[in-house]
N, C-alpha and C positions, 0 to 999 in steps of 0.2 A: 632448328627445322626452317627457320626464315631464311637463314643464309642458302641451304640445300634448295629452297624454293627459288630463291632469287639469284643463285649462280649456275644452277645445273638443271633444274626441273622446268621452271617457267619459260627459259629462252627454247626449250625443246617444243614448245606448244606454237610457236611463229608458224604460220602457214599450215597447221594442221586442221582438219575438218572437225569441229567440236561435236559432231553427230557420232564420229568413231570413237565412242567413250572406250569400248572393249579394246581396240587396238592402242588407244593411246596409253591405257594402263598397263598393258603388257610391254610396251615399249619403254615406259618409264620406269617399271619395275625393273626390266634387264639393265636399264642405264644405271640404276642403283645397286648392282649386285654386289660390289665390294662392301656396301655397309647395310643390305637387307641380310637378314629378316631383323627386325628391331622397331622400337619405340619411334626413333627419330624419322626413319624412312617411311613407315606406316603413316604416322601423323601428316607429312608432307605430301604423300600420295593421297591422302584422304581430303586434304585442303582441295587438290585440284580436281580430282573426282566428283565430290561433292557438288562443288561449282558446276562442271559439266552437266551433272544430273539436272541441277537446279535450272540451267539454260535449256536444256531439253524439254524439261516440263512445263517452262514459261513458254517455249515456241509451241507446244502442243496445246497451250491453255489447259493443262490438267493437273491435279495435285499428284505429287510424287507417290502416295499409295496406290494409284489406280495407274501411273504410268509403270510402275515396277512390278505390278499383279494384281492389285485389288481384290484381295482374298477374304477381307474382313473389314467392317467399318468402324470398328469399337473392339479394344482389347482390354480383357482386365488388368487392374493397377494394384500394385502394392506398395508400400513405403518403407524407406530407408532412413528417413530423417530423425528419427526419435529412437534407433538401436543402437547407438555408438558404445563402444566397449567401456568407456568411463562412467557411462551412465547408470545410476544405481536402479534396482529392481523396480522400486515403487515409480519411478518416472518412466520406465520401461513400460510398466501397466498401465499409466496413465494415458501414454503416447498410442500404445495398441489399442485401448479402449476408444480413444478419440478417433483412431483412424477407422475402427470398426463401426462407430456411430457415423461417420462421415461418408460411408460406403464402401471403403476400400475393402480388398478381399483378403490382404495379408499384410505384415509387418516383418521386416528383416531384422534379427538380433545378432549383434558382433558376438562371437565367441573366443576364448583365448585367454580368459582370467588365468592367473597363475596355478589354481588348482580345478580339477573337472567339477569338483563340488560346488563352486562359486558358479561355473556355467549353468550346472544343472539346478541351483537354488534360483537363479534368474528365468530361465526358462520354464520352470515349473509355476513361478508366480504369475508370469504371463499366460501361460496354459489356463490356469486355474481360473484367471480373470476374463479370458475371452472366449472360453469354451472351445468346443470340438468343431464348429462350423466356421472358423476363422484360421486361414493358412498362418503358420509361423515357418520362416526361413532363417538360417543362420548361415554366417559368413566368417570364415576364420583369416581371411587375408593372408594364407599362405604362412600360417604362423606354426605348422605341427611336424613332427617328424611322423614317420609312418607309424610305428609303434604308437604314439601318442594319439594321432588320428583314429586309428582303430579303437584305441580305448574309449575315447572320448565319444566316436560313434556309437559304440554300445550303451552308453550313459543317455545319449540323447535319444534314442530310438523310441524311448517310453514317451515322447511329446510328439509323436507322429508328425515329424517335420515335412515341409515340402520339398526342401534340399539342404544339403550340406555344402557350402560353397566354398571354393578355394580352401580346401584343408591343407594342402601341400604345395611348395613351390611347382610352378608350372612345368619346370624342366624334368620333373621326376616323374614320368610317365608309368614307369614299373610301380613305383608306389601307390599313384592312383589306380591301378590295376589291382593290385594286392586289397587295397581299401575297399573298392568298389565291389569285389568279391567277398567281402567280410561282413556287410552291412546291408540292410534293408533299405536304408535312406537313399536317396538319389544324389549322386555327386554331381556338382555341377562346376563348371569349369569354362573360361574363355576370356574373361577380360585381360588377361595376362598372356593371351596366345596372338601371335602376331602373323600366322599364316594358314591359309586355306588347308595346305597340306600336313601341318600339325594337327589342324582339328580331324582330318582324315584319320590320322594314325591314332589319336585318341578313340575316335569312334571303331575304327577297326579290331583295336585293342581291348574294346568294353571297360576303358577306363573312366567312363563318365556316362550319365544318363540326361543329362541336360547342357545345353551349350549355351554360353553367354558372351557371344561374339559383340565387341565393340566396334562401332563402325569407323571410329576413328582409329583404334589399335590395329583393326585388320587391314586397313588400307583404303577406306571408303565403302560407298556403296556399292559398287561392282562386286568386290570380294565378298561383302556381308551378305548379299543375297545368295550367292555360291555357297557360304557356309550353310545359310537357312536351308537351301535345298538339299545341300549334303545331309544335314541332320534329319530333313524330312525322309529321305532314303532309308535312312536307320531307325524311322520311326520313334523319334525323339522330337523333344520340343527346343525351341529357342527363346530364351528369355534374357535379353540383351542387357549390358551393364551401362549405367549411366545415360547421360544426353537424351533424356526423355523427350525432348521438344522434336529432335529428328527421329528416334526410334519409334515414336508412335507410328510415324508413316510407315517405316520399313516392316514393322510388326504387322500393320494391316494389310501390308502387300503380299504376305505369304500366311499359309494356312496353318502352321504350325507353331506360329508365335503364341504363347500362353500367357505372358506377362509383360507389362511395362513398368519399369523401376521409376517411382516418383523420388526425384531430388531434384528440386528447383533451383539449381545454382546458375542458370543462365538469367535469371530474372532481372539483375542489374544491367544486363546489356539488350535485352530485348523487351519490345513492348507487348507481344503477343503472350499469351498463356495456355498452357495445356489445358483441354476442357475434358472436364470429368463428369460422366452420368451414370448414375445407378452403378457405381463401382467399375465403370470401363472408360478408358482413356479415348476419347473420338478422334479420328482421323481427320486433319484439316482439311478443308474442302476447296481452299484457294489454290490456284496455280503456283506450282513450285514446291518447295521445301516446306512452305507452311510456317515458317518463322518470320516474324517482322523485327528486324534490329532497330535498337536505339543507338543511331549512328552518332548522334551527339555524345552519349556515355562510351562509346566505343572509341571516339576521338579524343575522349579527355584522357583515356588509359593509354592510347597511342603516344601521346605527348610524353609520357614517362618511359616509353619503349627504347632500348638503344638500338634495336635492329627493325627498320621500317622499310619495306618495299616500296620504291618510288617509280 
């Protein structure tokens, strides 16, 4: 990704008007047509696009969420931190209860234990502990076949889940269509989708009910906003994957963002922290992206990187 930026994309920015974000994104995307669509290209495009949006917001002296739409100043937050697949049932319960006590609106539990009965036991323990007024999301990380996903979804329905995330490989759209038609659970996809057109195909084919576009993996703020508005046109919510420090502003920019995912993995390289009040993540008010980087910590990590842009 760094090599793509250094050798091919960054040189194309020289002499361009940084305010022309849409034109720049389209031209850079075209210049990478041999490697698009995929993670490396999307991440490289996102690095440039996010920087251009930061520059725009700083020049306008406005926070990103207002410059990009300003739909809502706070967005409900749920946690993923305590729901990993290896964690035992009691630890899941303890984490969910702690999240509920802290004001979070929900917890995500990983599913995909060797037998469906294990998933059911874990989900049942959490639901019994938190009651019916707390959301439980589940995430399979693309682990199942179509038949197994349909089988497990029927078992999960009893727990009134907020969504069933990444049940199948992202490239299996037909499988998602079959699954979505077979269950009352909302099917959520997006963190492994790298193109606006692919989201359009999912929505047109009724293959999902919630989109989870990741601002880095979709190629930046410009295409992320398009995915959000596309989902709005289909009367669907967007609940982005990861990177809460940036997604809080994007969620606040659009009217159909329903949740911000709490995964504080930037804490080691940022001095700012996501503010949460009454179960909602608050949109940053400072101009720009709303992230304050710990440049000393970043420089320390760069010292060990074999590829550094100079």
